[in-house]
N, C-alpha and C positions, 0 to 999 in steps of 0.2 A: 327597358321600362327601369325606370328607379324607385321602386317604393322602399319605404324602410318599412321595418319589422316594427311591432309595437314595443315598448319598453317594457318588462315585467314590472308588475307592480310592487313583487317583496323582491328584495334585492337577494338576500340569503335564505334558502331553504331552513326551514326549522328542523331541528334533528339535532343528534348526539355529534360532537366533534370532536375528531383524535386529538388526543394532547401532543402526540409525537409528530404528527405529519399537519395536522391543522386542516383535514379533510373531513369531508362527513362520512359516518361511520355507521352501519348498518348493525352492527353486532352488539350484542345484551351488554356487553362491559362499555361498550363507547369507544372502544380503541380496536385499531385493525389486529389482525393476527400477526401478521409480519411484524408490524411496528412494536407490537407486544414483545416478541421474539427479541426484537434489535435491543429494546431497550432493558430487557430482563440480560441480554449478553453483552453488555457494553461495558461492565468492571472488568468481565475476562478477557474482552476484547483489549481492551487497554494494557491489562496484566501480558497478553500475549505480545503485543506491538510494542513495549517494553523490555522485554525476555529477546525478541527479536534484535532491537539497536543495541542491546548488552552483548549479544552474541557477534553482531558484526562489528562491534567496537574491538572486542577479543580475538576475532579472527586473525590467522595470521596473513602476512601479505602474499600475493600471489606469485609462486616462482615462475611463471611461462616466459618472463620478461628476464630472466638470467642465469646464466649456468656456470658451474663449477668447473673452475680447472683441475683437472688431476694431477697438476704437478707441486702448485702453490696453494689449491684450496680457495683461493680467491674468487670471488664472483665476478662476473663479467657480462655485458649487454648480449641477447642473445647473435645478434649480427657481425660482434667483433670476431674476426679471423685470427687473430694471434691475441696471447695473453701478454702482460707486462713480464712475466717471467721469461717469455720465449717462446713457450708452448704453441703450437700451430693447430687450430682445430682444424677438423675435416668434413 
């Protein structure tokens, strides 16, 4: 049975619309509580993101891929069996 449902006369219900997400809001301020928190914390979140990016940029490279030779103090790859100076890793 293919019966179509009637189309609504009003396309958008009247009421307050949240300025952050654009959905209908039932709160008195006209904004969802979670959207208000997100909007209030936007500046703090941006500052935290910038601080994290700066921290990552200043971080030392990881040393799990290199090992230091006890004889010449030269760094070589972890899988190397011998150093250029002749030291043999075990």
